Backbone as CSV, one residue per row, in Angstrom:
resi,resn,N_x,N_y,N_z,CA_x,CA_y,CA_z,C_x,C_y,C_z
1,MET,150.070,-100.674,6.556,151.130,-101.212,5.721,152.359,-101.462,6.586
2,ALA,152.935,-102.628,6.475,154.106,-103.004,7.269,155.342,-102.259,6.786
3,GLU,156.213,-101.937,7.730,157.473,-101.285,7.372,158.439,-102.317,6.811
4,LEU,159.188,-101.899,5.811,160.186,-102.763,5.203,161.564,-102.361,5.688
5,GLU,162.433,-103.346,5.903,163.804,-103.064,6.321,164.667,-102.856,5.081
6,LEU,165.329,-101.728,5.001,166.206,-101.400,3.883,167.649,-101.553,4.322
7,VAL,168.433,-102.306,3.528,169.862,-102.479,3.776,170.594,-102.040,2.518
8,ILE,171.577,-101.172,2.672,172.419,-100.749,1.555,173.841,-101.172,1.877
9,ARG,174.460,-101.948,0.960,175.818,-102.447,1.175,176.500,-102.673,-0.156
10,GLU,177.799,-102.932,-0.094,178.546,-103.240,-1.309,178.118,-104.601,-1.850
11,VAL,178.227,-104.750,-3.161,177.940,-106.028,-3.797,179.014,-107.026,-3.369
12,GLU,178.598,-108.251,-3.089,179.514,-109.315,-2.679,179.423,-110.458,-3.681
13,PRO,180.454,-111.311,-3.737,180.456,-112.408,-4.724,179.183,-113.257,-4.701
14,GLN,178.639,-113.506,-3.533,177.437,-114.347,-3.455,176.199,-113.652,-4.030
15,ASP,176.309,-112.364,-4.347,175.202,-111.624,-4.956,175.159,-111.771,-6.473
16,ALA,176.125,-112.450,-7.060,176.288,-112.470,-8.521,175.006,-112.869,-9.246
17,LYS,174.413,-113.993,-8.887,173.223,-114.448,-9.602,172.059,-113.472,-9.426
18,SER,171.841,-113.022,-8.202,170.751,-112.067,-7.956,170.976,-110.764,-8.705
19,LEU,172.224,-110.313,-8.771,172.535,-109.078,-9.485,172.262,-109.235,-10.976
20,ILE,172.652,-110.365,-11.537,172.395,-110.618,-12.960,170.893,-110.663,-13.225
21,ASP,170.159,-111.361,-12.370,168.703,-111.411,-12.524,168.096,-110.006,-12.455
22,PHE,168.586,-109.207,-11.505,168.104,-107.832,-11.356,168.386,-107.009,-12.607
23,LEU,169.623,-107.067,-13.115,169.987,-106.301,-14.313,169.161,-106.736,-15.518
24,ASN,168.925,-108.035,-15.645,168.086,-108.519,-16.746,166.662,-107.988,-16.630
25,GLN,166.110,-108.003,-15.428,164.751,-107.505,-15.236,164.671,-106.015,-15.528
26,VAL,165.598,-105.242,-14.976,165.598,-103.796,-15.204,165.781,-103.500,-16.686
27,GLY,166.654,-104.259,-17.334,166.874,-104.073,-18.767,165.617,-104.316,-19.580
28,GLN,164.825,-105.304,-19.180,163.588,-105.601,-19.898,162.509,-104.558,-19.619
29,GLU,162.627,-103.876,-18.490,161.653,-102.848,-18.133,161.958,-101.515,-18.806
30,SER,163.117,-101.410,-19.426,163.547,-100.144,-20.006,163.988,-100.343,-21.442
31,ASP,163.665,-99.361,-22.281,164.080,-99.434,-23.680,165.265,-98.524,-23.968
32,ASN,165.876,-97.968,-22.909,166.980,-97.040,-23.143,168.259,-97.407,-22.385
33,GLN,168.418,-98.690,-22.071,169.677,-99.122,-21.477,169.956,-100.582,-21.787
34,ILE,171.263,-100.892,-21.772,171.691,-102.250,-22.096,173.045,-102.524,-21.448
35,TYR,173.287,-103.775,-21.139,174.580,-104.243,-20.637,175.031,-105.375,-21.548
36,LEU,176.234,-105.259,-22.085,176.789,-106.286,-22.965,178.131,-106.741,-22.411
37,ILE,178.407,-108.042,-22.502,179.702,-108.556,-22.071,180.427,-109.188,-23.247
38,ALA,181.745,-109.187,-23.160,182.589,-109.873,-24.143,183.130,-111.121,-23.468
39,LEU,182.906,-112.264,-24.091,183.385,-113.535,-23.557,184.502,-114.075,-24.434
40,LEU,185.590,-114.480,-23.812,186.682,-115.162,-24.505,186.910,-116.476,-23.786
41,GLU,186.705,-117.582,-24.489,186.843,-118.908,-23.872,186.004,-119.003,-22.591
42,ASN,184.773,-118.518,-22.659,183.813,-118.541,-21.551,184.222,-117.701,-20.348
43,GLU,185.194,-116.807,-20.518,185.595,-115.895,-19.448,185.151,-114.483,-19.822
44,ILE,184.572,-113.769,-18.866,184.195,-112.386,-19.128,185.467,-111.561,-19.241
45,ALA,185.672,-110.999,-20.416,186.878,-110.219,-20.696,186.589,-108.724,-20.710
46,GLY,185.332,-108.354,-20.893,184.988,-106.940,-20.942,183.494,-106.722,-20.832
47,LEU,183.140,-105.477,-20.630,181.741,-105.096,-20.459,181.541,-103.702,-21.030
48,VAL,180.409,-103.492,-21.647,179.992,-102.146,-22.035,178.534,-101.986,-21.617
49,SER,178.222,-100.807,-21.126,176.829,-100.535,-20.782,176.449,-99.159,-21.305
50,ILE,175.188,-99.047,-21.633,174.581,-97.752,-21.921,173.426,-97.631,-20.942
51,THR,173.481,-96.604,-20.118,172.404,-96.365,-19.165,171.852,-94.965,-19.403
52,ALA,170.571,-94.814,-19.169,169.919,-93.526,-19.395,168.874,-93.293,-18.318
53,ASP,168.516,-92.067,-18.149,167.536,-91.647,-17.163,166.130,-91.991,-17.656
54,PHE,165.183,-92.066,-16.745,163.799,-92.333,-17.141,163.004,-91.048,-17.367
55,HIS,163.545,-89.899,-16.974,162.838,-88.635,-17.190,162.756,-88.330,-18.684
56,GLU,161.580,-87.978,-19.127,161.304,-87.806,-20.561,162.269,-86.846,-21.255
57,ARG,162.610,-85.748,-20.616,163.431,-84.737,-21.284,164.881,-85.156,-21.487
58,ILE,165.351,-86.183,-20.760,166.754,-86.610,-20.909,166.907,-88.116,-21.133
59,ARG,165.809,-88.807,-21.353,165.898,-90.264,-21.514,166.559,-90.679,-22.821
60,HIS,166.796,-89.739,-23.711,167.449,-90.016,-24.994,168.978,-89.974,-24.890
61,ILE,169.507,-89.610,-23.720,170.957,-89.480,-23.527,171.487,-90.728,-22.832
62,GLY,172.329,-91.468,-23.531,172.912,-92.686,-22.979,174.320,-92.448,-22.468
63,GLN,174.567,-92.866,-21.236,175.903,-92.795,-20.647,176.622,-94.109,-20.952
64,VAL,177.766,-94.009,-21.610,178.531,-95.195,-21.999,179.585,-95.488,-20.942
65,PHE,179.648,-96.738,-20.524,180.700,-97.218,-19.626,181.298,-98.454,-20.275
66,ILE,182.607,-98.480,-20.397,183.274,-99.616,-21.024,184.506,-99.976,-20.211
67,VAL,184.707,-101.263,-20.011,185.878,-101.739,-19.272,186.304,-103.085,-19.850
68,VAL,187.619,-103.262,-19.961,188.200,-104.519,-20.433,189.217,-104.973,-19.392
69,LYS,189.165,-106.252,-19.036,190.117,-106.809,-18.084,191.537,-106.633,-18.624
70,ARG,192.460,-106.235,-17.760,193.830,-105.921,-18.166,194.471,-107.050,-18.979
71,ALA,194.203,-108.286,-18.637,194.788,-109.424,-19.361,194.384,-109.441,-20.830
72,PHE,193.323,-108.713,-21.181,192.817,-108.716,-22.555,192.985,-107.366,-23.257
73,TRP,193.764,-106.472,-22.664,194.029,-105.185,-23.312,194.757,-105.393,-24.632
74,ASN,194.607,-104.454,-25.529,195.310,-104.425,-26.821,194.941,-105.588,-27.739
75,GLN,193.746,-106.113,-27.583,193.275,-107.191,-28.452,192.029,-106.779,-29.236
76,GLY,191.669,-105.519,-29.173,190.536,-105.030,-29.947,189.175,-105.216,-29.300
77,LEU,189.144,-105.677,-28.049,187.846,-105.919,-27.408,187.062,-104.630,-27.193
78,GLY,187.754,-103.567,-26.812,187.075,-102.290,-26.619,186.387,-101.833,-27.885
79,LYS,187.055,-102.026,-29.004,186.485,-101.651,-30.306,185.213,-102.445,-30.586
80,PHE,185.273,-103.767,-30.370,184.100,-104.604,-30.636,182.943,-104.260,-29.700
81,LEU,183.249,-104.047,-28.425,182.199,-103.692,-27.471,181.552,-102.357,-27.830
82,LEU,182.379,-101.376,-28.148,181.856,-100.059,-28.502,181.007,-100.125,-29.765
83,GLU,181.460,-100.889,-30.733,180.720,-101.053,-31.987,179.334,-101.637,-31.727
84,GLU,179.261,-102.659,-30.888,177.972,-103.282,-30.562,177.060,-102.308,-29.816
85,ALA,177.640,-101.554,-28.885,176.843,-100.606,-28.107,176.265,-99.508,-28.999
86,ILE,177.091,-98.989,-29.891,176.614,-97.938,-30.804,175.540,-98.489,-31.732
87,ASP,175.740,-99.702,-32.224,174.736,-100.332,-33.090,173.408,-100.467,-32.343
88,TRP,173.476,-100.905,-31.095,172.255,-101.022,-30.300,171.585,-99.654,-30.159
89,ALA,172.382,-98.619,-29.834,171.831,-97.271,-29.646,171.161,-96.771,-30.918
90,GLU,171.806,-96.994,-32.057,171.253,-96.537,-33.334,169.932,-97.219,-33.661
91,ASN,169.766,-98.443,-33.195,168.547,-99.196,-33.479,167.529,-99.151,-32.345
92,SER,167.854,-98.477,-31.261,166.971,-98.454,-30.092,165.701,-97.642,-30.335
93,GLY,165.799,-96.636,-31.199,164.663,-95.755,-31.407,164.479,-94.751,-30.286
94,VAL,165.323,-94.814,-29.269,165.208,-93.926,-28.115,166.478,-93.097,-27.939
95,ILE,167.610,-93.752,-27.921,168.888,-93.069,-27.670,169.258,-92.214,-28.878
96,ARG,169.475,-90.929,-28.635,169.856,-90.005,-29.700,171.152,-89.272,-29.396
97,ARG,171.744,-89.573,-28.250,173.023,-88.986,-27.862,173.728,-89.948,-26.915
98,LEU,175.021,-90.148,-27.155,175.849,-90.948,-26.258,176.887,-90.035,-25.625
99,GLU,177.168,-90.275,-24.356,178.167,-89.499,-23.629,179.083,-90.445,-22.875
100,LEU,180.319,-89.993,-22.671,181.258,-90.753,-21.859,182.339,-89.823,-21.349
101,THR,183.084,-90.298,-20.367,184.268,-89.587,-19.904,185.461,-90.509,-20.078
102,VAL,186.619,-89.910,-20.326,187.856,-90.674,-20.492,189.005,-89.810,-19.998
103,GLN,189.945,-90.432,-19.323,191.096,-89.682,-18.823,191.853,-89.060,-19.989
104,VAL,192.240,-87.802,-19.840,192.961,-87.085,-20.892,194.218,-87.849,-21.300
105,ARG,194.876,-88.489,-20.350,196.125,-89.205,-20.635,195.920,-90.513,-21.407
106,ASN,194.689,-90.997,-21.507,194.408,-92.266,-22.180,194.200,-92.020,-23.678
107,GLU,195.291,-91.739,-24.364,195.225,-91.357,-25.774,194.658,-92.458,-26.663
108,ARG,194.969,-93.712,-26.363,194.443,-94.819,-27.181,192.921,-94.839,-27.140
109,ALA,192.362,-94.697,-25.952,190.907,-94.710,-25.818,190.295,-93.483,-26.490
110,VAL,190.923,-92.323,-26.316,190.413,-91.102,-26.949,190.360,-91.288,-28.458
111,HIS,191.424,-91.841,-29.035,191.453,-92.070,-30.487,190.391,-93.083,-30.911
112,LEU,190.184,-94.120,-30.104,189.136,-95.100,-30.409,187.773,-94.412,-30.443
113,TYR,187.475,-93.642,-29.423,186.180,-92.967,-29.371,186.010,-91.998,-30.539
114,GLN,187.069,-91.272,-30.869,186.998,-90.348,-32.004,186.777,-91.103,-33.310
115,ALA,187.386,-92.273,-33.455,187.196,-93.078,-34.666,185.740,-93.504,-34.825
116,PHE,185.001,-93.586,-33.717,183.592,-93.958,-33.761,182.675,-92.741,-33.735
117,GLY,183.238,-91.556,-33.941,182.424,-90.359,-34.076,182.204,-89.550,-32.816
118,PHE,182.820,-89.934,-31.707,182.710,-89.131,-30.493,183.589,-87.896,-30.642
119,GLU,183.125,-86.792,-30.083,183.879,-85.541,-30.113,184.149,-85.077,-28.689
120,ILE,185.309,-84.463,-28.495,185.625,-83.880,-27.195,184.780,-82.620,-27.042
121,GLU,183.967,-82.591,-26.002,183.072,-81.457,-25.777,183.509,-80.590,-24.600
122,GLY,184.466,-81.080,-23.841,184.940,-80.300,-22.702,185.924,-81.093,-21.875
123,ILE,186.440,-80.445,-20.859,187.365,-81.082,-19.923,186.802,-80.907,-18.517
124,GLN,186.789,-81.988,-17.781,186.383,-81.944,-16.384,187.659,-81.989,-15.545
125,LYS,187.985,-80.868,-14.929,189.172,-80.793,-14.083,188.984,-81.690,-12.866
126,ARG,190.044,-82.429,-12.536,190.014,-83.353,-11.395,188.844,-84.331,-11.498
127,GLY,188.589,-84.794,-12.698,187.476,-85.708,-12.924,187.752,-87.145,-12.534
128,ALA,189.015,-87.456,-12.234,189.382,-88.806,-11.798,190.402,-88.676,-10.673
129,TYR,190.418,-89.664,-9.808,191.314,-89.651,-8.655,192.054,-90.974,-8.592
130,LEU,193.356,-90.909,-8.426,194.175,-92.105,-8.292,194.439,-92.393,-6.819
131,ALA,194.644,-93.656,-6.503,194.882,-94.064,-5.120,196.085,-93.355,-4.505
132,GLU,197.068,-92.994,-5.332,198.254,-92.307,-4.812,197.978,-90.863,-4.424
133,GLY,196.758,-90.427,-4.544,196.414,-89.077,-4.146,196.506,-88.047,-5.252
134,LYS,196.596,-88.493,-6.487,196.723,-87.579,-7.623,195.382,-87.472,-8.353
135,PHE,195.037,-86.251,-8.751,193.840,-86.023,-9.549,194.211,-85.963,-11.022
136,LEU,193.301,-86.415,-11.867,193.496,-86.367,-13.316,192.304,-85.672,-13.964
137,ASP,192.575,-84.979,-15.054,191.503,-84.382,-15.844,190.915,-85.438,-16.773
138,VAL,189.640,-85.289,-17.080,188.990,-86.200,-18.025,188.307,-85.391,-19.117
139,TYR,188.271,-85.981,-20.301,187.509,-85.394,-21.394,186.052,-85.786,-21.240
140,LEU,185.169,-84.858,-21.553,183.753,-85.144,-21.715,183.547,-85.303,-23.211
141,MET,183.100,-86.477,-23.634,182.944,-86.755,-25.061,181.496,-87.102,-25.356
142,GLY,181.060,-86.748,-26.556,179.690,-87.032,-26.951,179.590,-87.412,-28.411
143,LYS,178.526,-88.132,-28.724,178.239,-88.554,-30.100,176.738,-88.448,-30.304
144,LEU,176.344,-87.782,-31.385,174.928,-87.693,-31.724,174.531,-88.891,-32.563
145,ILE,173.358,-89.437,-32.288,172.814,-90.581,-33.015,171.655,-90.063,-33.856
146,ASP,171.769,-90.173,-35.167,170.700,-89.697,-36.056,169.944,-90.843,-36.684
């Protein structure tokens, strides 16, 4: 068997199409993860993903990641993205728990997550790091899907 050359590097702009193709393929190979984008006037304004492990004992736990471009903050996009992600999880037949982390100081996001049934389950000390050299605590939040 021939040896294969492995290269690990940061994603670059020219990787965009290949990365999208890869994410679509991986998404179709798995029933416990999804990537959703919010488009405004054909511009990507936000993204939410739920990713989960393939190991049987923890494949029901979805990690939520959500981000909205700063230009589109305070327009309700986070709410719409989160709503779609939770709806997908509830209908997935696999995901039975959602988890996320959020900076303790981000009260708006904490309230949004709580409005959708997430509960603060703990605090991770120094869970985030700012470029200025400051550490921030983050909440560990979870939501059960029944």
